[in-house]
PDB file with one MODEL, atoms N, CA, C and O in Angstrom:
MODEL        1
ATOM      1  N   MET A   1     -16.551 -16.790  23.706  1.00  0.00           N
ATOM      2  CA  MET A   1     -15.477 -16.057  23.327  1.00  0.00           C
ATOM      3  C   MET A   1     -15.553 -15.091  21.076  1.00  0.00           C
ATOM      4  O   MET A   1     -14.863 -14.266  20.478  1.00  0.00           O
ATOM      5  N   ALA A   2     -16.440 -15.689  20.833  1.00  0.00           N
ATOM      6  CA  ALA A   2     -17.255 -15.085  19.511  1.00  0.00           C
ATOM      7  C   ALA A   2     -17.090 -13.586  19.816  1.00  0.00           C
ATOM      8  O   ALA A   2     -16.397 -12.633  19.460  1.00  0.00           O
ATOM      9  N   ASP A   3     -17.638 -13.746  20.278  1.00  0.00           N
ATOM     10  CA  ASP A   3     -18.161 -12.287  20.981  1.00  0.00           C
ATOM     11  C   ASP A   3     -17.426 -10.952  21.266  1.00  0.00           C
ATOM     12  O   ASP A   3     -17.876  -9.808  21.189  1.00  0.00           O
ATOM     13  N   ASN A   4     -16.118 -11.396  21.636  1.00  0.00           N
ATOM     14  CA  ASN A   4     -14.956 -10.629  21.857  1.00  0.00           C
ATOM     15  C   ASN A   4     -14.600  -9.952  20.715  1.00  0.00           C
ATOM     16  O   ASN A   4     -13.655 -10.510  20.157  1.00  0.00           O
ATOM     17  N   LYS A   5     -14.964  -9.034  20.191  1.00  0.00           N
ATOM     18  CA  LYS A   5     -14.341  -8.173  18.767  1.00  0.00           C
ATOM     19  C   LYS A   5     -13.772  -7.411  18.582  1.00  0.00           C
ATOM     20  O   LYS A   5     -13.733  -6.878  19.691  1.00  0.00           O
ATOM     21  N   ILE A   6     -13.381  -7.017  18.155  1.00  0.00           N
ATOM     22  CA  ILE A   6     -12.421  -5.542  17.802  1.00  0.00           C
ATOM     23  C   ILE A   6     -12.865  -4.772  17.023  1.00  0.00           C
ATOM     24  O   ILE A   6     -12.520  -5.069  15.879  1.00  0.00           O
ATOM     25  N   HIS A   7     -13.715  -3.568  17.100  1.00  0.00           N
ATOM     26  CA  HIS A   7     -13.810  -2.189  16.546  1.00  0.00           C
ATOM     27  C   HIS A   7     -13.020  -1.550  16.313  1.00  0.00           C
ATOM     28  O   HIS A   7     -12.298  -0.898  17.067  1.00  0.00           O
ATOM     29  N   ILE A   8     -13.030  -1.696  14.373  1.00  0.00           N
ATOM     30  CA  ILE A   8     -12.427   0.077  14.640  1.00  0.00           C
ATOM     31  C   ILE A   8     -12.984   1.023  14.403  1.00  0.00           C
ATOM     32  O   ILE A   8     -14.044   1.028  13.776  1.00  0.00           O
ATOM     33  N   PRO A   9     -12.330   2.189  14.904  1.00  0.00           N
ATOM     34  CA  PRO A   9     -13.593   3.697  14.243  1.00  0.00           C
ATOM     35  C   PRO A   9     -13.876   3.425  13.078  1.00  0.00           C
ATOM     36  O   PRO A   9     -13.117   2.719  12.415  1.00  0.00           O
ATOM     37  N   SER A  10     -14.877   3.856  12.634  1.00  0.00           N
ATOM     38  CA  SER A  10     -15.097   4.173  11.149  1.00  0.00           C
ATOM     39  C   SER A  10     -15.186   5.740  10.295  1.00  0.00           C
ATOM     40  O   SER A  10     -15.945   6.086   9.390  1.00  0.00           O
ATOM     41  N   SER A  11     -14.449   6.242  10.762  1.00  0.00           N
ATOM     42  CA  SER A  11     -14.132   7.950  10.586  1.00  0.00           C
ATOM     43  C   SER A  11     -13.064   8.248   9.391  1.00  0.00           C
ATOM     44  O   SER A  11     -13.199   9.141   8.554  1.00  0.00           O
ATOM     45  N   GLN A  12     -11.969   7.322   9.470  1.00  0.00           N
ATOM     46  CA  GLN A  12     -11.345   7.104   8.339  1.00  0.00           C
ATOM     47  C   GLN A  12     -10.596   5.412   7.935  1.00  0.00           C
ATOM     48  O   GLN A  12     -10.526   4.890   6.823  1.00  0.00           O
ATOM     49  N   GLY A  13     -10.326   5.103   8.682  1.00  0.00           N
ATOM     50  CA  GLY A  13     -10.565   3.704   8.216  1.00  0.00           C
ATOM     51  C   GLY A  13      -8.635   3.358   7.767  1.00  0.00           C
ATOM     52  O   GLY A  13      -8.240   2.296   7.285  1.00  0.00           O
ATOM     53  N   GLY A  14      -7.854   4.414   8.055  1.00  0.00           N
ATOM     54  CA  GLY A  14      -6.214   4.535   7.735  1.00  0.00           C
ATOM     55  C   GLY A  14      -6.428   5.184   6.220  1.00  0.00           C
ATOM     56  O   GLY A  14      -5.496   4.951   5.450  1.00  0.00           O
ATOM     57  N   LEU A  15      -7.603   6.017   5.655  1.00  0.00           N
ATOM     58  CA  LEU A  15      -7.420   5.952   4.064  1.00  0.00           C
ATOM     59  C   LEU A  15      -6.633   7.485   4.052  1.00  0.00           C
ATOM     60  O   LEU A  15      -6.895   8.330   4.908  1.00  0.00           O
ATOM     61  N   VAL A  16      -5.771   7.683   3.109  1.00  0.00           N
ATOM     62  CA  VAL A  16      -4.731   9.188   2.927  1.00  0.00           C
ATOM     63  C   VAL A  16      -5.292   9.368   1.513  1.00  0.00           C
ATOM     64  O   VAL A  16      -5.130   8.539   0.618  1.00  0.00           O
ATOM     65  N   ARG A  17      -6.039  10.647   1.370  1.00  0.00           N
ATOM     66  CA  ARG A  17      -6.220  11.081   0.108  1.00  0.00           C
ATOM     67  C   ARG A  17      -4.786  12.386   0.372  1.00  0.00           C
ATOM     68  O   ARG A  17      -4.500  13.094   1.337  1.00  0.00           O
ATOM     69  N   TYR A  18      -4.068  12.190  -1.228  1.00  0.00           N
ATOM     70  CA  TYR A  18      -3.246  13.702  -1.330  1.00  0.00           C
ATOM     71  C   TYR A  18      -3.646  14.360  -2.437  1.00  0.00           C
ATOM     72  O   TYR A  18      -4.440  13.706  -3.112  1.00  0.00           O
ATOM     73  N   SER A  19      -3.412  15.281  -2.800  1.00  0.00           N
ATOM     74  CA  SER A  19      -3.579  15.685  -4.307  1.00  0.00           C
ATOM     75  C   SER A  19      -3.060  15.267  -5.447  1.00  0.00           C
ATOM     76  O   SER A  19      -1.893  14.876  -5.478  1.00  0.00           O
ATOM     77  N   GLU A  20      -3.725  15.282  -6.387  1.00  0.00           N
ATOM     78  CA  GLU A  20      -3.272  14.500  -7.658  1.00  0.00           C
ATOM     79  C   GLU A  20      -2.839  15.371  -8.543  1.00  0.00           C
ATOM     80  O   GLU A  20      -2.554  14.969  -9.671  1.00  0.00           O
ATOM     81  N   GLU A  21      -2.694  16.859  -8.173  1.00  0.00           N
ATOM     82  CA  GLU A  21      -2.163  17.710  -8.834  1.00  0.00           C
ATOM     83  C   GLU A  21      -1.275  18.551  -8.200  1.00  0.00           C
ATOM     84  O   GLU A  21      -1.477  19.621  -7.625  1.00  0.00           O
ATOM     85  N   SER A  22       0.121  17.682  -8.452  1.00  0.00           N
ATOM     86  CA  SER A  22       1.315  17.998  -7.732  1.00  0.00           C
ATOM     87  C   SER A  22       2.172  18.623  -9.046  1.00  0.00           C
ATOM     88  O   SER A  22       2.242  18.041 -10.128  1.00  0.00           O
ATOM     89  N   THR A  23       2.589  19.470  -8.848  1.00  0.00           N
ATOM     90  CA  THR A  23       3.293  19.887 -10.021  1.00  0.00           C
ATOM     91  C   THR A  23       5.006  20.489  -8.782  1.00  0.00           C
ATOM     92  O   THR A  23       5.265  21.044  -7.715  1.00  0.00           O
ATOM     93  N   SER A  24       5.632  19.869  -9.921  1.00  0.00           N
ATOM     94  CA  SER A  24       7.348  19.824  -9.818  1.00  0.00           C
ATOM     95  C   SER A  24       7.955  20.918 -10.458  1.00  0.00           C
ATOM     96  O   SER A  24       7.461  21.343 -11.502  1.00  0.00           O
ATOM     97  N   LYS A  25       8.772  21.333 -10.065  1.00  0.00           N
ATOM     98  CA  LYS A  25      10.272  22.161 -11.256  1.00  0.00           C
ATOM     99  C   LYS A  25      11.150  21.482 -11.796  1.00  0.00           C
ATOM    100  O   LYS A  25      11.754  22.109 -12.666  1.00  0.00           O
ATOM    101  N   ILE A  26      11.567  20.172 -11.602  1.00  0.00           N
ATOM    102  CA  ILE A  26      12.151  19.180 -12.237  1.00  0.00           C
ATOM    103  C   ILE A  26      11.616  17.724 -12.354  1.00  0.00           C
ATOM    104  O   ILE A  26      11.410  16.836 -11.526  1.00  0.00           O
ATOM    105  N   SER A  27      11.417  17.858 -14.191  1.00  0.00           N
ATOM    106  CA  SER A  27      10.352  16.468 -14.629  1.00  0.00           C
ATOM    107  C   SER A  27      11.741  15.766 -15.556  1.00  0.00           C
ATOM    108  O   SER A  27      12.332  16.039 -16.601  1.00  0.00           O
ATOM    109  N   VAL A  28      11.835  14.688 -14.444  1.00  0.00           N
ATOM    110  CA  VAL A  28      12.644  13.572 -15.418  1.00  0.00           C
ATOM    111  C   VAL A  28      12.160  12.574 -15.716  1.00  0.00           C
ATOM    112  O   VAL A  28      11.520  11.981 -14.848  1.00  0.00           O
ATOM    113  N   LYS A  29      12.260  12.067 -16.891  1.00  0.00           N
ATOM    114  CA  LYS A  29      11.537  11.247 -17.495  1.00  0.00           C
ATOM    115  C   LYS A  29      11.849   9.649 -17.441  1.00  0.00           C
ATOM    116  O   LYS A  29      12.622   9.573 -18.396  1.00  0.00           O
ATOM    117  N   PRO A  30      11.741   8.330 -16.933  1.00  0.00           N
ATOM    118  CA  PRO A  30      11.769   7.211 -17.135  1.00  0.00           C
ATOM    119  C   PRO A  30      12.873   6.843 -17.230  1.00  0.00           C
ATOM    120  O   PRO A  30      13.716   6.497 -16.403  1.00  0.00           O
ATOM    121  N   GLU A  31      12.853   6.969 -18.869  1.00  0.00           N
ATOM    122  CA  GLU A  31      13.566   6.617 -19.814  1.00  0.00           C
ATOM    123  C   GLU A  31      15.272   6.912 -20.170  1.00  0.00           C
ATOM    124  O   GLU A  31      16.120   6.315 -20.832  1.00  0.00           O
ATOM    125  N   HIS A  32      15.243   8.606 -19.059  1.00  0.00           N
ATOM    126  CA  HIS A  32      16.284   9.240 -18.758  1.00  0.00           C
ATOM    127  C   HIS A  32      17.014   8.388 -17.251  1.00  0.00           C
ATOM    128  O   HIS A  32      18.208   8.187 -17.025  1.00  0.00           O
ATOM    129  N   VAL A  33      16.079   8.098 -16.586  1.00  0.00           N
ATOM    130  CA  VAL A  33      16.113   7.570 -15.512  1.00  0.00           C
ATOM    131  C   VAL A  33      17.205   5.869 -15.561  1.00  0.00           C
ATOM    132  O   VAL A  33      18.071   5.404 -14.820  1.00  0.00           O
ATOM    133  N   ILE A  34      16.636   5.473 -16.671  1.00  0.00           N
ATOM    134  CA  ILE A  34      16.950   4.086 -16.597  1.00  0.00           C
ATOM    135  C   ILE A  34      18.227   4.122 -17.665  1.00  0.00           C
ATOM    136  O   ILE A  34      18.647   3.040 -18.076  1.00  0.00           O
ATOM    137  N   ALA A  35      18.837   5.337 -18.110  1.00  0.00           N
ATOM    138  CA  ALA A  35      19.834   5.256 -19.010  1.00  0.00           C
ATOM    139  C   ALA A  35      20.776   5.753 -18.500  1.00  0.00           C
ATOM    140  O   ALA A  35      21.916   5.515 -18.898  1.00  0.00           O
ATOM    141  N   ALA A  36      20.529   6.501 -17.570  1.00  0.00           N
ATOM    142  CA  ALA A  36      21.383   6.912 -16.195  1.00  0.00           C
ATOM    143  C   ALA A  36      22.133   5.491 -15.586  1.00  0.00           C
ATOM    144  O   ALA A  36      23.260   5.022 -15.744  1.00  0.00           O
ATOM    145  N   ILE A  37      21.066   5.100 -14.897  1.00  0.00           N
ATOM    146  CA  ILE A  37      21.478   4.095 -14.389  1.00  0.00           C
ATOM    147  C   ILE A  37      22.409   2.984 -15.355  1.00  0.00           C
ATOM    148  O   ILE A  37      23.309   2.437 -14.718  1.00  0.00           O
ATOM    149  N   VAL A  38      22.328   2.700 -16.411  1.00  0.00           N
ATOM    150  CA  VAL A  38      22.952   1.897 -17.431  1.00  0.00           C
ATOM    151  C   VAL A  38      23.921   2.398 -17.805  1.00  0.00           C
ATOM    152  O   VAL A  38      24.797   1.550 -17.975  1.00  0.00           O
ATOM    153  N   ILE A  39      24.312   3.625 -18.089  1.00  0.00           N
ATOM    154  CA  ILE A  39      25.308   4.351 -18.230  1.00  0.00           C
ATOM    155  C   ILE A  39      26.329   4.146 -16.977  1.00  0.00           C
ATOM    156  O   ILE A  39      27.511   3.939 -17.253  1.00  0.00           O
ATOM    157  N   VAL A  40      25.868   4.200 -15.413  1.00  0.00           N
ATOM    158  CA  VAL A  40      26.943   3.982 -14.210  1.00  0.00           C
ATOM    159  C   VAL A  40      26.994   3.054 -14.160  1.00  0.00           C
ATOM    160  O   VAL A  40      27.776   3.010 -13.211  1.00  0.00           O
ATOM    161  N   ILE A  41      26.739   1.639 -14.488  1.00  0.00           N
ATOM    162  CA  ILE A  41      26.711   0.890 -14.563  1.00  0.00           C
ATOM    163  C   ILE A  41      28.143   0.137 -15.846  1.00  0.00           C
ATOM    164  O   ILE A  41      29.219  -0.211 -15.359  1.00  0.00           O
ATOM    165  N   VAL A  42      27.960   0.038 -16.984  1.00  0.00           N
ATOM    166  CA  VAL A  42      29.105   0.359 -17.385  1.00  0.00           C
ATOM    167  C   VAL A  42      30.255   1.099 -17.134  1.00  0.00           C
ATOM    168  O   VAL A  42      31.340   0.518 -17.128  1.00  0.00           O
ATOM    169  N   GLY A  43      30.178   2.353 -16.917  1.00  0.00           N
ATOM    170  CA  GLY A  43      31.189   2.770 -16.161  1.00  0.00           C
ATOM    171  C   GLY A  43      32.097   2.294 -15.525  1.00  0.00           C
ATOM    172  O   GLY A  43      33.282   2.475 -15.803  1.00  0.00           O
ATOM    173  N   GLU A  44      31.408   1.182 -13.971  1.00  0.00           N
ATOM    174  CA  GLU A  44      31.900   0.946 -13.241  1.00  0.00           C
ATOM    175  C   GLU A  44      32.507  -0.661 -13.666  1.00  0.00           C
ATOM    176  O   GLU A  44      33.500  -1.167 -13.143  1.00  0.00           O
ATOM    177  N   ILE A  45      31.732  -1.249 -14.640  1.00  0.00           N
ATOM    178  CA  ILE A  45      32.025  -2.467 -15.318  1.00  0.00           C
ATOM    179  C   ILE A  45      33.653  -1.993 -16.004  1.00  0.00           C
ATOM    180  O   ILE A  45      34.550  -2.766 -15.665  1.00  0.00           O
ATOM    181  N   LEU A  46      33.972  -1.127 -16.675  1.00  0.00           N
ATOM    182  CA  LEU A  46      34.834  -0.327 -17.315  1.00  0.00           C
ATOM    183  C   LEU A  46      35.901   0.201 -16.395  1.00  0.00           C
ATOM    184  O   LEU A  46      37.031  -0.200 -16.673  1.00  0.00           O
ATOM    185  N   LEU A  47      35.828   0.786 -15.648  1.00  0.00           N
ATOM    186  CA  LEU A  47      36.422   0.740 -14.024  1.00  0.00           C
ATOM    187  C   LEU A  47      37.064  -0.494 -13.666  1.00  0.00           C
ATOM    188  O   LEU A  47      38.290  -0.545 -13.557  1.00  0.00           O
ATOM    189  N   HIS A  48      36.231  -1.623 -13.451  1.00  0.00           N
ATOM    190  CA  HIS A  48      36.707  -2.604 -13.010  1.00  0.00           C
ATOM    191  C   HIS A  48      37.831  -3.310 -14.011  1.00  0.00           C
ATOM    192  O   HIS A  48      38.907  -3.572 -13.473  1.00  0.00           O
ATOM    193  N   ILE A  49      37.732  -3.531 -14.942  1.00  0.00           N
ATOM    194  CA  ILE A  49      38.449  -4.153 -16.373  1.00  0.00           C
ATOM    195  C   ILE A  49      39.377  -2.991 -16.607  1.00  0.00           C
ATOM    196  O   ILE A  49      39.509  -3.172 -17.817  1.00  0.00           O
ATOM    197  N   ILE A  50      39.965  -2.153 -16.409  1.00  0.00           N
ATOM    198  CA  ILE A  50      41.251  -1.165 -16.968  1.00  0.00           C
ATOM    199  C   ILE A  50      41.882  -0.942 -15.369  1.00  0.00           C
ATOM    200  O   ILE A  50      42.888  -0.255 -15.192  1.00  0.00           O
TER     201      ILE A  50
ENDMDL
END
């Protein structure tokens, strides 16, 4: 039974490389995203209170 091994082809092994140089027209800082989420949460809380 130990002789029945499964061999994976060594051509790529499931690794995919993408270009590290991606340029986007829209650039958003993580701080702005977090601030927007906090504003939405506070707005939802205020709407439930009113």
